[in-house]
Structure formats: structure tokens, C-alpha cells
N, C-alpha and C positions, 0 to 999 in steps of 0.2 A: 316312105317318109322315114327320115332318120333323125337322131338327136332330139332335141327339145321339142320339136313339132311332131314327132311321131308319138311320143307318149301322150300328147294332148288329143290328138286326132284319132288315136286308136283305142282312147277309153281308159287308160291308166290313170284315171282321175280319182284319186282317193278311194280306190277300191270299187268304184262304181261299176255297174254293168257296161259292157262295151259301148262306146260312143261312135256311131257311124255317121259320117259326113258325106252327103250326096246332093245331086241336083234335085230340086223339087219337082213335083208334078201337079197337075190340077187336083188330084186327090188330096194333096197337103193344104190346099188353100183354107179350108175350114179350121185346121188346127193352127195354122199361121195367124189367122185372123183372131182366134180365141187368145193366142198368146200375146198378140199385140193389144187386144182389149184388156187383158188382165195385168198387163205391165204397169199400168197406172201412170206411165209416163209418156208413151208414144201418142202421136196424133193418130187416131183410128180411122182408117180408110174403109170403105165399104166392102163387105164381104166379096162382091164382084170384083173389087180392085184387086185383092189378094189372089183370086182365081186367075186374072188376067196376068199379074205379075209371075205366077207360076208357069203359065203358058208362054208368055211373050218374052220373059227375061229369065228363063231357066238358066241359061248359060252363064249369066252374071249374078246368080243367087244360088244360095245353099240352104239345106235344112240339116239340123243335127237330130239324130234318132238314137234313143235308147229302148232296147227290147221292141223295136219296131215302131215306136211312138214319136212324133215330132215333139222335141223338147227345146227347139230353139231354131232360129232362122236369121239369115242376112239377105235382104234384097237390095239389088243394085241395077245399074244400068251403064252401059258406056256412053260418055258424052258425044252426041253425034258429030260435033264440030272439033272434037278432041279424042279420037279413038283410043289414043294411048292413056286415057283416064277413065276410071270407074268411079261412079257416084255412089256411095252407100246411102240408099234411101232410109232403110230402117234395118235395125238389129235388135233382137229381143230373145230372152231365154226364159223359160218357164221357171216359175218359183222354185220347183224342186230341184233345178240344176243351178241355181245362182251360187256363185262363189266356188266353182268347181272348175273353172277354166274353159267352159263351153263356148262363151263368147269370143274369147281369144283364139280358140281352136278354129271356130268358123271363119274369123278374119284371116288367120294364117293359111287356111286352105283356099279361101278366095284369092288371096294374094299369089299363092303358089300356082294355082291353076292359071290365072289371068297373066302373070309375069310371063309364063311360058307363051303366051299368045300375044305379047307386045304391049301389055299394060304396065306402065311405068309409074303412074300417079293415082292416088286415091283422094277423092274429095267427099266431105260430109258436112252436115251443119250440126251444131250442138248448142242446146241453150246454155247460157253461162251457169246457172244453178245445177245442171246435170254432172255432178262430180263423178258418177260412176262412168258415163261415156266419155268424159274428158280423160279419165284414167285409162280407160280401155284404149282409146286411140292413141293416147301418149306411149303405152306400153307397145302397142303394135309397131309403132315407129322405132322404139328402142330395141325390140326383137330383131327388126329387119334393117337396122343401122341406117335408117332413113330420117330425114328431116320431117318436122310438122310445123307448118307455117300457117299464120292466120291469112285467109284469102279474102276477106271482107265480112260483112254483116248484112243480114236481112233485118232491118229495124222493125220493132214492133209496130210502128205506124205504117209500114208498107202492107200489112195484113188487113184484110177487110173485116176481121173478127178479132176478139181479145186473143192475142197470141204474143208469147215472149219473143224477144229478139233471138235470132239464130245466128251464131257465129259460124262463118264458113272456114273449113280448114283444109289444107292441101297436104298430103303425106306422100313422101317419096324422095327420090326415085327408088323403084324396086327393080331388082335384076333377078332372073331365075336364080334360085339358091342352089348350090352344089348340094347333093344329096337329098334334095326335097323334090318329090315328083308330084305332078298334078293329080288333083282328085279325079278318079275315073268318072266318066260320064254314065250316069244311070239311065236306064231305058225310060222314055216317057210314055 
């Protein structure tokens, strides 16, 4: 990687230990589950679901590590009817890494890797009161010179339990960026 993306993905984040971003393995499932649980904001899936994400969707997901420990993750999938679209299901960073650019580095690495493989759009849903996620995805669009458009809403009444509305966003188009290489695949 080069330029502003290299500093973030290679760990030059306020003098922190080296930040390494790579594909998750099932061994990372427990740590991802704990980070999601401790986020205080994400809908917590079962621990089994996170193991399955790491197994079945490792090509569209990433983990961030500091000193070998998982400190953040992004999990997503390619939309089956729109293979040029990645849906970000969840992204979270351990409390110790917040404010250091880790979440942005994860999204940049995901876009870089998948743009080289034909992904041009990203979709996600965000609750209206989640200012941190709204800012995170808006800054992604800005860094990649992409638009961020509202793609609809899942209204609170559509959920069978008490759940806030989720605003759907579409970001893109992305193109392979000059000087930015894909994140190498880690052995599973």
C-alpha cells in the first residue's frame, strides 16, 4: 500500500504497535464475538454465527490485529444477486483501539481487496442515532471519492422485536486505486 492508506494499514497509528489486517479464520470467531458483545452498539449474533462468518465469508471479511490479538473486524458478504456489491454486516473495534483509525483502515483494506476482484459498491445499514458509524462510512466515501446514497430503510415496525430503524446506504462506485494493493490472503 502507499499514501494515506499505507500508514493506516501498516500500523503508523499514533505510535501504536503494528496493525496487521488479514483474513479471519475460525480461530478468530471468539474474539470477534467478544468485540461485538462489548461494543454496546451492535446486534449480538450467536458465537456460532461468528465462527461461521469466519469460515464461510473469510474472503469478504477482515480482522485487525495488534501484537497478534484481534482488535477489530469487519464482516461482510457479496450480494448473491449483485456480485459487484459487498454488504457490510458488522464492523467493530476493541475499546483499546477506538479513535486510532482502525475501523477506517479495515474498510480501506476491504475496498482495496474487493475492488481488484470486481466489487464496485458497498451497502450497509446504520441506525440514525449511530453518529460514529455514519461518520465512518461518510469518511470512507470521501477517501475513495465515491458517493454515499440512501438506499432505503428497514423501518422499526418490520422487526419482530424492539429494534430501531436501519437506514440502508450504498457507497460507490469503487475502482482499483493506483498504488493500493490488495490485502494478501492469510492461510485459513
